[in-house]
N, C-alpha and C positions, 0 to 999 in steps of 0.2 A: 231523784225526786224525793219528796217527803215520805212517800209510801215505800221506798226501798229500804229493806233491812239487810245490813251487811253482817255476815256471819263470821265471827272470829274463832280462832282456835282449831281450825280444820287442818288435817294433814293431807295436803294435796300432792299428788305425784303425776309427773308427765314422763312417760317412758321410764318409770322407775326412779326418777330423780325428784327429790323433795323441793317444793316451792317454799320460799320464805315469805312470811306475812310482814309486809312493809307498812301497813296501816290497818285499821279495823276492817277486816273482810277483804283486804287488798293483798293479793299474792303475786309473787314474782319468781320466775325461774332464772337462776343465775347460771349462765352457760360457761363462764370462764373463757378459755381459748376456743371453745367449740362454737359452732354456728348452726342455726336451723338449716336443714338441708332440703332443697326442692326435691319433690318426688317421694319424700319419706313420709311414713305414717307416724303420727304422734297420738298417744293415748293418754287421756286424762282420767284419773281415778281418785276418789276419796270416800271415806266412810262417813255416813250421816245417820245417826241413830242406829238402826239395825240393817240399813241398806248400804250397798256400794253404788255410789253414783259414778257414772262413767260416760265417756264419749271418745271418739277418735276423728281425726281429720288428716287429709293429705295436703302437704304444702305444694302449691302450684309452682311451676317454673317461673323464673323472673321474666317480666315483659321483654320482648325482643324489639330492637330497632326503634326505641322511643325517641321521637324527634319533635322539634318545635320549629315552625317556619321562620320565626324571628325571635331574637333574644331580647329585643326591646321594641316598644311601640309608643307613638306619641298620641296625646289627647289634649283637647282644648279644655281649659278650666271653665266651668259654668258658674258664673257669679250672680246670675239674676234668674228670675222666674221665667224669663222669655226664652230660655233654652240656649242653644249653642250661639257663640258670637257670630256676627255677620260674616258670611263667606266661608264658614267652617261647618263641620258635621261630626258625627260620631267617629270614634277611633276605628281603624281597620281591624277586622277579625284576625285572630291568630290561629293557625292550624296546628293541632296536635295529631301525630300519626304514630302507629306502631304496627308490627306484623301480627296478624291474627288468622292463621291458616285453618284453624279448627273450630272457629266460632265460640271461643272462650269468652267469659265475661270480664269486663274491666270497669274500674271505678276511679274517678278522678277527684283529687282533693286539691284545692287552691288555697294556700296559706299566705296571708299578708305578713311580711316580716318586719315592718317598721314598728317602733315602740308606740307611736301615736298615729291615728289615721289622718291622712291628708286627702279629703274628699275631692273627687273630680267634679262632682255636682254639689255645690254648697247647700242646695235644697234638701239633701239627704243627711246633713250633719246632725239633725235632731232625731233621726230615726233609729239610731243605735244599730247600724248594720253590722252583722257578724264579720269578723276579719278572716273567718274560715268558710269557704264556700265549697260545694261539691256538685258533681254531675252524676246522676243516677247510673247504676250499672248498665252497661251496654255490651252488645256482642259484635260491635263494628270494629273497624281498624283505624278509627280516628274520630275526632270531634273538634269543635271550634270554641274559642274563647273570645269574648267581647265585653261590651259594657254591661251585659246581663250577668257577668261573672266578676268583673274587675271594677271596683268602686273607688279605688284610691290611687293616688300617685305613689310610686315607690317600688320596692322589690317584693317579688312573690316567689314562693316555692311551689312547683307544680309536681304532685306525686301521682303516678299512675300505678294502681294496684291491679294485679291479676287475682281474681277472687273465685271462690267456689260457689256452686249453685245454692248452697244453704244460706250464704250471705245475701245472695240476690233475692231469695225467697223472703228472708227476714226484712230486707230493705223495702221490698215491694209491699209486704203486709203492713209494715209500720207506716209507710207513706200513704197507703190507701185508707187506713183507719187505725189511728193510734190507740183507740179504745177497744179494738177487737181482740178479746182474749178467749173467745169460744173455741177456736181451733188455732192456737198459737204455733208458729213454726218452732220446732225443737229438734235437736240432734242429741239430746241428753237422755241416757237411760236412767230411769228412776228420778227424773227431774224435768225441768223445762228450761229452755235457752238454747244457745248456739255456741258450740266450740268449733271454731273454724280457722283455717290457715289462709294466708295470702302472701304474695310476693310483690315487691315494688321496685320502681326506678324513679329517678328524680331529675327534674330540669328546673331552670330558673328563668324568670322574666322580669324586666323592668318596665314600668309605665312612667313615661316622662311627659312633662308639660311642654306643649308647643310654644 
């Protein structure tokens, strides 16, 4: 946003490894042949004026048994304000499932992969619908996708993230009131914000025209 100030020139460390500033206030950790390891603790530190700002997070395990009930689904193109063509109806819902034996939280991201949107409902063509949709963090072992999440014909990437409680708290606070800064969620010592880990698995879906 316009109120965001990006701070350049910091020396950030994660587990003792320096991050590279790739843009003004944007820092990246180059892992080389290494990988972020599930179950491991990662500590962020940097000096700011006379303080050391720090935080740590544990990377969750990768989601288990992520599955989709169908890899493609058909939908009727809506070309008038009257709704679905005669004798047709909305597309069938798609089930997403995963194993969740301990009540962990999961967050779903739905990314449209085509270069230009092909609207299922032409009435939405002037509304500038985002090509990235999400489903709020949940502690269940599944959810459903349908016309409330899928607005275009074409290919989608469905990403399931296993997330930590601090991500859930931040998401819920931001969704409830984006202007609430009285008691912001933070995991940062000597600062405000969230440094958190997550792990993901990915599936793909095609929405085809009947």
